[in-house]
C-alpha positions in Angstrom: 16.4 -7.6 5.4 12.6 -8.2 5.9 10.2 -5.6 4.3 6.6 -5.3 3.4 6.2 -6.2 -0.4 3.1 -5.5 -2.5 2.0 -8.6 -4.5 -1.4 -7.7 -6.0 -4.6 -5.9 -5.0 -5.4 -6.7 -1.5 -2.2 -8.6 -0.8 1.1 -7.8 0.7 3.7 -10.1 2.2 6.7 -9.7 4.5 9.7 -11.0 2.4 13.4 -10.9 2.2 14.7 -7.9 -0.1 18.2 -6.5 -0.5 19.7 -4.4 2.3 19.8 -0.7 1.6 23.3 0.7 0.8 25.0 4.1 0.7 24.8 5.2 -3.0 25.6 9.0 -2.5 28.0 10.6 -0.2 24.9 12.5 1.3 23.0 9.3 2.0 22.3 7.6 5.4 21.1 4.1 6.4 18.5 4.2 9.2 17.5 1.4 11.3 13.7 1.5 11.3 12.0 1.6 14.9 8.6 2.6 13.5 6.8 2.8 10.2 3.1 3.7 10.0 0.5 2.2 7.6 -1.0 5.3 5.9 -4.4 5.6 4.2 -2.5 6.4 1.2 -0.9 3.0 1.3 -4.4 1.7 0.9 -5.0 3.3 -2.4 -2.0 1.1 -3.7 -2.9 -1.9 -1.7 -6.5 -2.0 -3.3 -5.1 -1.7 -6.7 -6.3 1.9 -7.3 -3.0 3.1 -8.6 -0.4 2.0 -11.2 1.7 0.3 -8.5 3.5 -2.9 -9.6 4.2 -6.0 -7.7 7.4 -5.9 -5.8 7.2 -2.2 -4.5 8.3 -2.0 -0.8 5.7 0.1 0.9 6.3 2.6 3.7 6.5 6.5 3.7 6.1 7.2 7.4 9.3 6.2 9.0 11.5 6.9 11.8 14.4 5.1 13.4 18.1 5.4 14.4 21.0 6.3 12.0 23.3 3.3 11.5 25.8 4.6 8.7 26.3 7.9 7.0 28.0 8.8 3.8 31.2 10.9 3.7 29.5 14.1 2.9 27.0 14.0 5.8 27.7 16.9 8.1 24.8 17.6 10.5 23.4 14.1 11.3 25.5 11.3 12.8 25.5 7.5 13.7 23.2 7.1 16.7 20.9 10.0 16.0 17.2 9.4 16.5 15.4 10.7 13.5 12.0 10.9 11.6 11.8 11.4 7.9 9.1 13.5 6.2 7.4 11.4 3.7 8.6 14.1 1.0 12.1 13.2 -0.4 13.7 16.4 -1.3 17.1 17.8 -2.3 17.0 21.0 -0.3 18.4 23.1 -3.2 16.2 23.2 -6.2 13.8 26.2 -6.8 10.9 24.5 -5.0 12.8 23.4 -2.0 14.3 26.7 -1.6 10.8 28.2 -1.6 9.8 25.8 1.2 7.8 23.5 -1.2 9.6 20.3 -0.4 6.6 18.1 -1.4 7.3 19.5 -5.0 11.1 18.9 -5.4 12.3 18.7 -9.0 15.6 17.0 -8.3 14.8 13.6 -6.7 12.0 12.4 -9.3 13.1 13.6 -12.7 10.3 14.6 -14.9 7.9 15.1 -11.9 7.6 17.5 -9.1 7.8 15.5 -6.0 9.2 12.3 -4.5 8.3 10.0 -1.7 9.5 6.7 -0.1 7.6 3.6 -1.2 5.0 5.2 -3.3 4.1 4.6 -7.0 5.3 7.2 -9.4 7.3 9.1 -6.6 10.8 8.0 -7.5 13.0 5.2 -6.9 13.0 5.5 -3.2 12.4 2.3 -1.3 9.9 2.3 1.4 10.5 2.1 5.3 8.1 -0.7 6.2 11.3 -2.6 6.7 14.2 -3.3 8.9 16.4 -0.6 7.3 16.1 2.2 4.7 18.2 4.5 2.6 17.7 8.1 3.3 19.1 10.5 0.5 20.2 14.1 1.4 19.9 13.1 5.1 21.1 16.4 6.5 18.0 18.0 5.0 15.6 15.0 5.1 16.0 13.8 8.7 14.4 15.7 11.7 16.5 15.1 14.6 14.5 13.8 17.7 15.5 13.4 21.6 17.4 10.4 22.2 15.7 7.4 23.9 12.2 5.7 23.2 9.9 8.4 24.8 7.1 9.7 22.6 7.8 7.2 19.8 4.2 7.1 18.6 4.0 10.9 18.8 7.2 11.4 16.9 6.3 8.8 14.3 3.4 10.7 13.2 5.6 13.6 12.3 6.6 11.8 9.1 3.2 12.5 7.5 -0.3 12.7 9.1 0.3 15.2 11.9 2.0 17.8 9.5 -0.6 16.9 6.8 -3.4 17.4 9.2 -1.9 20.7 10.3 -1.4 21.5 6.5 -5.1 21.2 5.9 -5.9 23.7 8.7 -3.2 26.0 7.2 -4.7 25.8 3.7 -8.2 26.6 5.2 -6.6 29.4 7.2 -8.1 28.4 10.4 -7.9 31.1 13.0 -8.8 31.4 16.8 -12.6 31.5 17.5 -13.6 30.1 14.0 -15.8 27.2 13.2 -14.4 24.4 11.1 -16.2 21.4 9.2 -13.5 18.5 8.7 -14.7 15.9 6.4 -13.1 12.6 7.2 -12.1 11.2 10.6 -9.5 8.9 9.3 -5.9 9.6 10.6 -5.4 12.8 8.5 -8.9 14.1 9.2 -8.3 13.5 13.1 -5.0 15.4 12.8 -6.8 18.2 10.8 -9.5 18.5 13.7 -6.8 18.2 16.3 -4.7 20.9 14.4 -7.7 23.1 14.2 -8.3 22.9 18.0 -4.5 23.6 18.6 -4.9 26.7 16.4 -7.7 27.9 18.6 -11.0 27.0 16.7 -14.0 27.4 18.8 -16.0 24.6 17.1 -14.8 21.6 15.0 -17.2 19.3 13.4 -15.9 15.9 12.5 -17.7 14.1 9.7 -17.4 10.3 9.1 -19.4 7.1 9.6 -17.1 4.8 11.3 -18.0 4.7 15.0 -14.4 4.3 16.3 -13.3 7.3 14.4 -16.1 9.5 15.5 -15.2 8.5 19.1 -11.8 9.6 18.8 -12.9 12.8 17.3 -15.2 13.4 20.2 -12.2 12.6 22.5 -10.4 15.8 21.4 -13.5 18.1 21.7 -14.8 17.8 18.1 -18.4 17.5 17.3 -19.1 14.1 15.6 -21.3 14.1 12.6 -22.3 10.6 11.3 -23.3 11.1 7.6 -25.1 7.8 7.7 -27.8 9.6 9.8 -28.5 12.3 7.5 -26.9 14.9 5.1 -24.0 16.2 7.0 -24.4 19.8 5.7 -27.8 20.0 7.1 -26.8 18.4 10.4 -24.2 21.0 10.9 -26.3 23.8 9.9 -29.1 22.6 12.3 -26.6 22.9 15.2 -25.8 26.5 14.1 -29.1 28.0 13.8 -29.0 27.6 9.9 -25.5 28.7 9.2 -22.5 26.8 8.0 -18.9 27.1 9.3 -16.3 29.7 8.7 -13.8 27.1 7.2 -13.9 23.5 5.8 -11.3 20.8 5.3 -11.5 17.7 2.9 -9.5 14.9 4.6 -11.3 12.3 2.4 -10.1 12.6 -1.2 -11.3 10.8 -4.2 -12.5 7.6 -2.6 -15.3 9.5 -0.7 -18.5 7.4 -0.1 -22.3 7.8 0.0 -24.4 7.4 3.0 -25.0 3.8 4.1 -21.8 2.7 2.3 -19.7 -0.2 3.5 -16.5 1.1 5.2 -14.4 -1.8 3.9 -12.0 -1.2 1.1 -13.2 -2.5 -2.2 -16.8 -2.7 -0.9 -17.6 1.2 -0.8 -20.2 3.0 -2.7 -18.0 5.7 -4.0 -19.0 9.3 -5.0 -15.7 10.9 -5.6 -17.0 14.5 -5.8 -19.5 14.4 -2.9 -17.1 15.8 -0.2 -16.0 18.8 -2.3 -19.7 19.7 -3.1 -20.6 19.3 0.6 -17.8 21.6 1.6 -18.9 24.2 -0.9 -22.3 24.1 0.6 -21.4 24.2 4.4 -18.7 26.8 4.2 -20.2 30.4 4.8 -19.6 33.0 2.0 -15.9 34.3 1.9 -14.7 31.3 3.8 -11.9 29.0 2.8 -11.5 25.3 1.9 -8.4 23.3 2.7 -8.0 20.1 0.6 -5.3 17.8 1.8 -7.3 14.8 0.9 -5.7 12.9 -2.1 -7.1 13.4 -5.5 -5.2 11.8 -8.5 -5.1 12.3 -12.3 -5.5 8.6 -13.0 -7.7 6.2 -11.0 -7.8 2.7 -12.8 -10.9 1.9 -10.5 -12.7 5.1 -10.9 -16.5 4.9 -10.9 -17.0 6.5 -14.2 -14.8 7.7 -17.2 -14.2 11.2 -15.7 -13.2 9.7 -12.4 -10.7 7.4 -14.1 -9.0 10.7 -15.5 -9.5 12.6 -12.3 -12.0 14.8 -13.9 -14.6 15.6 -11.3 -17.8 17.6 -11.5 -18.0 20.3 -8.8 -20.4 23.2 -8.2 -17.9 25.8 -9.3 -20.7 28.3 -9.9 -21.7 28.2 -6.1 -18.0 28.3 -5.1 -17.8 31.5 -7.2 -21.0 33.1 -6.0 -19.9 32.6 -2.3 -16.3 34.1 -2.8 -14.8 30.9 -1.5 -11.0 30.5 -1.4 -9.5 27.0 -1.7 -5.9 25.5 -1.2 -4.8 22.2 -2.4 -1.8 20.0 -2.7 0.2 17.4 -0.7 1.8 18.7 2.5 5.4 20.1 2.5 6.2 18.3 5.8 9.3 20.4 6.5 7.4 23.7 6.8 5.7 22.2 10.0 7.6 19.1 11.4 10.1 21.0 13.7 7.5 23.2 15.3 5.1 20.3 15.9 8.0 18.2 17.2 8.6 21.0 19.8 4.9 21.0 20.8 5.2 17.4 21.5 8.4 17.7 23.6 6.6 20.5 25.6 3.7 18.4 26.2 1.5 20.7 24.2 0.5 18.1 21.6 -0.2 14.3 21.9 -1.2 13.1 18.3 -0.7 9.5 19.2 -4.3 9.4 20.5 -5.0 8.4 16.9 -2.9 5.3 17.2 -5.0 2.3 17.7 -2.6 -0.6 17.1 1.3 -1.3 17.5 2.1 -4.3 15.4 5.3 -6.5 14.6 6.5 -6.1 11.2 6.0 -9.8 10.7 2.2 -9.3 11.0 1.9 -6.5 8.5 -0.1 -8.5 6.1 -3.0 -9.1 8.6 -2.6 -5.4 9.8 -3.2 -4.3 6.2 -6.2 -6.5 5.8 -7.9 -5.3 9.0 -7.0 -1.5 8.4 -8.4 -1.6 4.9 -11.7 -3.2 6.3 -11.8 -1.0 9.3 -12.1 -4.0 11.5 -11.3 -4.4 15.2 -11.0 -0.7 15.8 -8.0 -0.2 13.3 -7.8 3.5 12.9 -3.9 3.9 12.7 -1.2 1.2 12.7 2.4 1.4 13.5 4.7 -1.4 12.4 7.7 -2.1 14.4 10.5 -4.4 13.0 
């Protein structure tokens, strides 16, 4: 089958790879209909992880079940499904507690597994024609038959639940104000989720015009940090006050004002967003941090950053009595409810999607998405 294969930094190719097989009675084979390129994929694409040549990318996957193992009970051939990026067993201590992003079964020696991602287990990615799904009864969310809401449902694999997770970590409540740093796909979903949860004011901080325009389209207030300190911009709009809550949807590749937006050309300041959030959130408020931070970054700007050791103003955090929540999203905590919002017409996350691209054109799509060219804000690949 054809799949997107990592070759070296800034290079992927669509190549022939072995077809997936049923390896365990709980497995299924899914024919992929949509697989998104994620900002997290760009960390590998840019050589900022330990990913080795040959890995098949793709952790945001949906499609139709083609084959099931002998022990599969709930899912059947022909079911339309979307898979959380978390690969999980459903029966370990963490899964039973709802922390499916930290399963201790599927990736021995580490808490957490994912499709097509470095250090996240043996699970082959879904930017391909077919994919093996382990523990399919647990890992596949059933969707209505047909092709309706394809782009909306595809986002249930990761970014819609992850954005919602950011608002949950921050404890966003009706009537509150929220600063969301980052208006990439996850940042836009965090802003959108804050709106869904009833936030009165949502500030969206970025410096890419297309992203800020999309934020404005859902009622968020765009803040361009190239035009001045975003903390001061927000406070000037709020009579000197900050916001009730804050969300970091940027992570360790945060950049300074005036930086290029293109991957590999950015002026990185990995701790800047964390410290800006500490400054902008009002005392006793909360920070949600779904943005990715890693314990090892080969391309880190200094020795601390290379080890994931960042300097933050913990004294100010303590003085203000701020709470914070971190960690990757446990998709299954949210995906069924968010699916039902889509079905009911109460949520349409696909506003973030800018391009639907054939799988064969994935290499060019990666290049443009990484460079933020031609309005590429979110890409869905279709085999």
